PyMOL CGO cylinders between C-alpha atoms (Angstrom):
from pymol import cmd
from pymol.cgo import CYLINDER

trace = [
    CYLINDER, -185.66, -43.17, -109.73, -183.13, -45.39, -111.50, 0.3, 1, 1, 1, 1, 1, 1,
    CYLINDER, -183.13, -45.39, -111.50, -179.52, -44.88, -111.49, 0.3, 1, 1, 1, 1, 1, 1,
    CYLINDER, -179.52, -44.88, -111.49, -179.31, -43.24, -114.78, 0.3, 1, 1, 1, 1, 1, 1,
    CYLINDER, -179.31, -43.24, -114.78, -181.91, -40.69, -113.76, 0.3, 1, 1, 1, 1, 1, 1,
    CYLINDER, -181.91, -40.69, -113.76, -179.92, -39.80, -110.46, 0.3, 1, 1, 1, 1, 1, 1,
    CYLINDER, -179.92, -39.80, -110.46, -176.73, -39.42, -112.34, 0.3, 1, 1, 1, 1, 1, 1,
    CYLINDER, -176.73, -39.42, -112.34, -178.45, -37.15, -114.85, 0.3, 1, 1, 1, 1, 1, 1,
    CYLINDER, -178.45, -37.15, -114.85, -180.07, -35.11, -112.15, 0.3, 1, 1, 1, 1, 1, 1,
    CYLINDER, -180.07, -35.11, -112.15, -176.83, -34.78, -109.84, 0.3, 1, 1, 1, 1, 1, 1,
    CYLINDER, -176.83, -34.78, -109.84, -174.20, -34.77, -112.61, 0.3, 1, 1, 1, 1, 1, 1,
    CYLINDER, -174.20, -34.77, -112.61, -172.55, -37.64, -110.94, 0.3, 1, 1, 1, 1, 1, 1,
    CYLINDER, -172.55, -37.64, -110.94, -171.32, -40.54, -113.25, 0.3, 1, 1, 1, 1, 1, 1,
    CYLINDER, -171.32, -40.54, -113.25, -173.12, -43.86, -113.03, 0.3, 1, 1, 1, 1, 1, 1,
    CYLINDER, -173.12, -43.86, -113.03, -169.94, -45.51, -112.39, 0.3, 1, 1, 1, 1, 1, 1,
    CYLINDER, -169.94, -45.51, -112.39, -169.17, -43.04, -109.54, 0.3, 1, 1, 1, 1, 1, 1,
    CYLINDER, -169.17, -43.04, -109.54, -172.69, -43.68, -107.95, 0.3, 1, 1, 1, 1, 1, 1,
    CYLINDER, -172.69, -43.68, -107.95, -171.73, -47.38, -107.99, 0.3, 1, 1, 1, 1, 1, 1,
    CYLINDER, -171.73, -47.38, -107.99, -168.40, -46.73, -106.35, 0.3, 1, 1, 1, 1, 1, 1,
    CYLINDER, -168.40, -46.73, -106.35, -170.11, -44.52, -103.73, 0.3, 1, 1, 1, 1, 1, 1,
    CYLINDER, -170.11, -44.52, -103.73, -172.41, -47.51, -102.91, 0.3, 1, 1, 1, 1, 1, 1,
    CYLINDER, -172.41, -47.51, -102.91, -169.54, -49.80, -102.66, 0.3, 1, 1, 1, 1, 1, 1,
    CYLINDER, -169.54, -49.80, -102.66, -167.83, -47.43, -100.28, 0.3, 1, 1, 1, 1, 1, 1,
    CYLINDER, -167.83, -47.43, -100.28, -171.05, -47.22, -98.06, 0.3, 1, 1, 1, 1, 1, 1,
    CYLINDER, -171.05, -47.22, -98.06, -171.85, -43.50, -98.85, 0.3, 1, 1, 1, 1, 1, 1,
    CYLINDER, -171.85, -43.50, -98.85, -175.20, -44.31, -100.70, 0.3, 1, 1, 1, 1, 1, 1,
    CYLINDER, -175.20, -44.31, -100.70, -177.55, -47.01, -99.66, 0.3, 1, 1, 1, 1, 1, 1,
    CYLINDER, -177.55, -47.01, -99.66, -180.36, -47.16, -102.41, 0.3, 1, 1, 1, 1, 1, 1,
    CYLINDER, -180.36, -47.16, -102.41, -183.46, -49.40, -101.79, 0.3, 1, 1, 1, 1, 1, 1,
    CYLINDER, -183.46, -49.40, -101.79, -183.77, -52.25, -104.25, 0.3, 1, 1, 1, 1, 1, 1,
    CYLINDER, -183.77, -52.25, -104.25, -186.93, -53.21, -106.27, 0.3, 1, 1, 1, 1, 1, 1,
    CYLINDER, -186.93, -53.21, -106.27, -188.31, -56.63, -106.34, 0.3, 1, 1, 1, 1, 1, 1,
    CYLINDER, -188.31, -56.63, -106.34, -186.33, -57.20, -109.55, 0.3, 1, 1, 1, 1, 1, 1,
    CYLINDER, -186.33, -57.20, -109.55, -183.06, -55.85, -107.80, 0.3, 1, 1, 1, 1, 1, 1,
    CYLINDER, -183.06, -55.85, -107.80, -182.73, -52.69, -109.52, 0.3, 1, 1, 1, 1, 1, 1,
    CYLINDER, -182.73, -52.69, -109.52, -181.36, -49.78, -107.43, 0.3, 1, 1, 1, 1, 1, 1,
    CYLINDER, -181.36, -49.78, -107.43, -184.27, -47.20, -106.51, 0.3, 1, 1, 1, 1, 1, 1,
    CYLINDER, -184.27, -47.20, -106.51, -182.92, -43.83, -105.48, 0.3, 1, 1, 1, 1, 1, 1,
    CYLINDER, -182.92, -43.83, -105.48, -184.94, -40.99, -103.88, 0.3, 1, 1, 1, 1, 1, 1,
    CYLINDER, -184.94, -40.99, -103.88, -184.43, -37.46, -102.99, 0.3, 1, 1, 1, 1, 1, 1,
    CYLINDER, -184.43, -37.46, -102.99, -182.45, -38.81, -99.87, 0.3, 1, 1, 1, 1, 1, 1,
    CYLINDER, -182.45, -38.81, -99.87, -179.53, -39.79, -102.18, 0.3, 1, 1, 1, 1, 1, 1,
    CYLINDER, -179.53, -39.79, -102.18, -179.64, -36.57, -104.14, 0.3, 1, 1, 1, 1, 1, 1,
    CYLINDER, -179.64, -36.57, -104.14, -179.28, -34.58, -100.83, 0.3, 1, 1, 1, 1, 1, 1,
    CYLINDER, -179.28, -34.58, -100.83, -176.41, -37.09, -99.89, 0.3, 1, 1, 1, 1, 1, 1,
    CYLINDER, -176.41, -37.09, -99.89, -174.54, -36.65, -103.20, 0.3, 1, 1, 1, 1, 1, 1,
    CYLINDER, -174.54, -36.65, -103.20, -174.91, -32.80, -102.53, 0.3, 1, 1, 1, 1, 1, 1,
    CYLINDER, -174.91, -32.80, -102.53, -173.23, -33.24, -99.28, 0.3, 1, 1, 1, 1, 1, 1,
    CYLINDER, -173.23, -33.24, -99.28, -170.59, -35.46, -100.62, 0.3, 1, 1, 1, 1, 1, 1,
    CYLINDER, -170.59, -35.46, -100.62, -169.87, -32.88, -103.33, 0.3, 1, 1, 1, 1, 1, 1,
    CYLINDER, -169.87, -32.88, -103.33, -169.63, -30.15, -100.63, 0.3, 1, 1, 1, 1, 1, 1,
    CYLINDER, -169.63, -30.15, -100.63, -167.16, -32.21, -98.40, 0.3, 1, 1, 1, 1, 1, 1,
    CYLINDER, -167.16, -32.21, -98.40, -165.31, -33.18, -101.36, 0.3, 1, 1, 1, 1, 1, 1,
    CYLINDER, -165.31, -33.18, -101.36, -164.84, -29.59, -102.54, 0.3, 1, 1, 1, 1, 1, 1,
    CYLINDER, -164.84, -29.59, -102.54, -163.23, -29.00, -99.27, 0.3, 1, 1, 1, 1, 1, 1,
    CYLINDER, -163.23, -29.00, -99.27, -160.55, -31.60, -99.99, 0.3, 1, 1, 1, 1, 1, 1,
    CYLINDER, -160.55, -31.60, -99.99, -162.08, -34.27, -97.83, 0.3, 1, 1, 1, 1, 1, 1,
    CYLINDER, -162.08, -34.27, -97.83, -161.40, -37.96, -98.80, 0.3, 1, 1, 1, 1, 1, 1,
    CYLINDER, -161.40, -37.96, -98.80, -164.03, -40.40, -99.22, 0.3, 1, 1, 1, 1, 1, 1,
    CYLINDER, -164.03, -40.40, -99.22, -163.28, -42.07, -95.93, 0.3, 1, 1, 1, 1, 1, 1,
    CYLINDER, -163.28, -42.07, -95.93, -163.39, -38.86, -94.09, 0.3, 1, 1, 1, 1, 1, 1,
    CYLINDER, -163.39, -38.86, -94.09, -166.67, -37.99, -95.86, 0.3, 1, 1, 1, 1, 1, 1,
    CYLINDER, -166.67, -37.99, -95.86, -168.02, -41.25, -94.71, 0.3, 1, 1, 1, 1, 1, 1,
    CYLINDER, -168.02, -41.25, -94.71, -167.41, -40.36, -90.96, 0.3, 1, 1, 1, 1, 1, 1,
    CYLINDER, -167.41, -40.36, -90.96, -169.03, -36.91, -91.57, 0.3, 1, 1, 1, 1, 1, 1,
    CYLINDER, -169.03, -36.91, -91.57, -172.38, -38.01, -93.43, 0.3, 1, 1, 1, 1, 1, 1,
    CYLINDER, -172.38, -38.01, -93.43, -174.26, -39.33, -90.20, 0.3, 1, 1, 1, 1, 1, 1,
    CYLINDER, -174.26, -39.33, -90.20, -173.34, -36.15, -88.41, 0.3, 1, 1, 1, 1, 1, 1,
    CYLINDER, -173.34, -36.15, -88.41, -175.28, -34.02, -90.97, 0.3, 1, 1, 1, 1, 1, 1,
    CYLINDER, -175.28, -34.02, -90.97, -178.88, -33.38, -90.09, 0.3, 1, 1, 1, 1, 1, 1,
    CYLINDER, -178.88, -33.38, -90.09, -181.96, -31.98, -91.74, 0.3, 1, 1, 1, 1, 1, 1,
    CYLINDER, -181.96, -31.98, -91.74, -182.01, -30.58, -95.18, 0.3, 1, 1, 1, 1, 1, 1,
    CYLINDER, -182.01, -30.58, -95.18, -179.09, -28.30, -94.97, 0.3, 1, 1, 1, 1, 1, 1,
    CYLINDER, -179.09, -28.30, -94.97, -175.27, -29.28, -94.59, 0.3, 1, 1, 1, 1, 1, 1,
    CYLINDER, -175.27, -29.28, -94.59, -175.22, -28.78, -91.04, 0.3, 1, 1, 1, 1, 1, 1,
    CYLINDER, -175.22, -28.78, -91.04, -172.99, -30.83, -88.64, 0.3, 1, 1, 1, 1, 1, 1,
    CYLINDER, -172.99, -30.83, -88.64, -173.74, -32.01, -85.27, 0.3, 1, 1, 1, 1, 1, 1,
    CYLINDER, -173.74, -32.01, -85.27, -171.36, -30.77, -82.56, 0.3, 1, 1, 1, 1, 1, 1,
    CYLINDER, -171.36, -30.77, -82.56, -169.08, -33.86, -82.15, 0.3, 1, 1, 1, 1, 1, 1,
    CYLINDER, -169.08, -33.86, -82.15, -165.72, -34.00, -80.67, 0.3, 1, 1, 1, 1, 1, 1,
    CYLINDER, -165.72, -34.00, -80.67, -164.60, -36.56, -83.33, 0.3, 1, 1, 1, 1, 1, 1,
    CYLINDER, -164.60, -36.56, -83.33, -165.62, -34.45, -86.09, 0.3, 1, 1, 1, 1, 1, 1,
    CYLINDER, -165.62, -34.45, -86.09, -163.89, -31.42, -84.74, 0.3, 1, 1, 1, 1, 1, 1,
    CYLINDER, -163.89, -31.42, -84.74, -160.67, -33.36, -84.52, 0.3, 1, 1, 1, 1, 1, 1,
    CYLINDER, -160.67, -33.36, -84.52, -161.09, -34.42, -88.04, 0.3, 1, 1, 1, 1, 1, 1,
    CYLINDER, -161.09, -34.42, -88.04, -161.85, -30.63, -89.33, 0.3, 1, 1, 1, 1, 1, 1,
    CYLINDER, -161.85, -30.63, -89.33, -158.80, -29.42, -87.28, 0.3, 1, 1, 1, 1, 1, 1,
    CYLINDER, -158.80, -29.42, -87.28, -156.66, -32.14, -88.94, 0.3, 1, 1, 1, 1, 1, 1,
    CYLINDER, -156.66, -32.14, -88.94, -158.07, -31.44, -92.47, 0.3, 1, 1, 1, 1, 1, 1,
    CYLINDER, -158.07, -31.44, -92.47, -157.37, -27.63, -91.81, 0.3, 1, 1, 1, 1, 1, 1,
    CYLINDER, -157.37, -27.63, -91.81, -153.85, -28.32, -90.68, 0.3, 1, 1, 1, 1, 1, 1,
    CYLINDER, -153.85, -28.32, -90.68, -153.29, -30.47, -93.98, 0.3, 1, 1, 1, 1, 1, 1,
    CYLINDER, -153.29, -30.47, -93.98, -154.59, -27.93, -96.32, 0.3, 1, 1, 1, 1, 1, 1,
    CYLINDER, -154.59, -27.93, -96.32, -152.22, -25.20, -94.48, 0.3, 1, 1, 1, 1, 1, 1,
    CYLINDER, -152.22, -25.20, -94.48, -149.39, -27.47, -94.94, 0.3, 1, 1, 1, 1, 1, 1,
    CYLINDER, -149.39, -27.47, -94.94, -150.25, -28.08, -98.60, 0.3, 1, 1, 1, 1, 1, 1,
    CYLINDER, -150.25, -28.08, -98.60, -150.63, -24.40, -98.88, 0.3, 1, 1, 1, 1, 1, 1,
    CYLINDER, -150.63, -24.40, -98.88, -147.08, -23.73, -97.38, 0.3, 1, 1, 1, 1, 1, 1,
    CYLINDER, -147.08, -23.73, -97.38, -145.55, -26.20, -99.72, 0.3, 1, 1, 1, 1, 1, 1,
    CYLINDER, -145.55, -26.20, -99.72, -147.24, -24.78, -102.69, 0.3, 1, 1, 1, 1, 1, 1,
    CYLINDER, -147.24, -24.78, -102.69, -145.96, -21.16, -101.58, 0.3, 1, 1, 1, 1, 1, 1,
    CYLINDER, -145.96, -21.16, -101.58, -142.38, -22.54, -101.31, 0.3, 1, 1, 1, 1, 1, 1,
    CYLINDER, -142.38, -22.54, -101.31, -142.89, -24.34, -104.85, 0.3, 1, 1, 1, 1, 1, 1,
    CYLINDER, -142.89, -24.34, -104.85, -144.09, -21.09, -106.29, 0.3, 1, 1, 1, 1, 1, 1,
    CYLINDER, -144.09, -21.09, -106.29, -141.23, -18.96, -104.81, 0.3, 1, 1, 1, 1, 1, 1,
    CYLINDER, -141.23, -18.96, -104.81, -138.63, -21.54, -106.43, 0.3, 1, 1, 1, 1, 1, 1,
    CYLINDER, -138.63, -21.54, -106.43, -140.43, -21.19, -109.87, 0.3, 1, 1, 1, 1, 1, 1,
    CYLINDER, -140.43, -21.19, -109.87, -140.50, -17.62, -109.64, 0.3, 1, 1, 1, 1, 1, 1,
    CYLINDER, -140.50, -17.62, -109.64, -136.64, -17.46, -109.02, 0.3, 1, 1, 1, 1, 1, 1,
    CYLINDER, -136.64, -17.46, -109.02, -136.08, -19.73, -111.96, 0.3, 1, 1, 1, 1, 1, 1,
    CYLINDER, -136.08, -19.73, -111.96, -138.13, -17.58, -114.27, 0.3, 1, 1, 1, 1, 1, 1,
    CYLINDER, -138.13, -17.58, -114.27, -136.44, -14.29, -112.91, 0.3, 1, 1, 1, 1, 1, 1,
    CYLINDER, -136.44, -14.29, -112.91, -132.81, -16.03, -113.40, 0.3, 1, 1, 1, 1, 1, 1,
    CYLINDER, -132.81, -16.03, -113.40, -133.74, -17.19, -116.98, 0.3, 1, 1, 1, 1, 1, 1,
    CYLINDER, -133.74, -17.19, -116.98, -135.02, -13.64, -117.83, 0.3, 1, 1, 1, 1, 1, 1,
    CYLINDER, -135.02, -13.64, -117.83, -132.04, -11.99, -116.48, 0.3, 1, 1, 1, 1, 1, 1,
    CYLINDER, -132.04, -11.99, -116.48, -129.84, -14.32, -118.36, 0.3, 1, 1, 1, 1, 1, 1,
    CYLINDER, -129.84, -14.32, -118.36, -131.81, -13.32, -121.67, 0.3, 1, 1, 1, 1, 1, 1,
    CYLINDER, -131.81, -13.32, -121.67, -131.12, -9.72, -121.11, 0.3, 1, 1, 1, 1, 1, 1,
    CYLINDER, -131.12, -9.72, -121.11, -127.47, -10.24, -121.03, 0.3, 1, 1, 1, 1, 1, 1,
]
cmd.load_cgo(trace, "trace")
């Protein structure tokens, strides 16, 4: 299928598809005329990219994960490097959640102070 068809089918923009190819995430075949020719393999890859991206992973991390997915499902091979990456990603998410909780507490305190001053 052509790049426009893949974009329509997956909801990923043509620009992003080209970017993914530049980054090594997609490797479409080329026709004799040099056009990109995508198949269901790329559709599955894009689904996996979306899944990993929704977990907050960067494209460079996703690039490391993709070879460890097998079959038609997003199942990862047991791999020490991936375990380390997953633990690292989880720590980053936990740290971000802690920072956000602190930010929320400060904002909440500001609102309470403003509302208390309004009542006076």
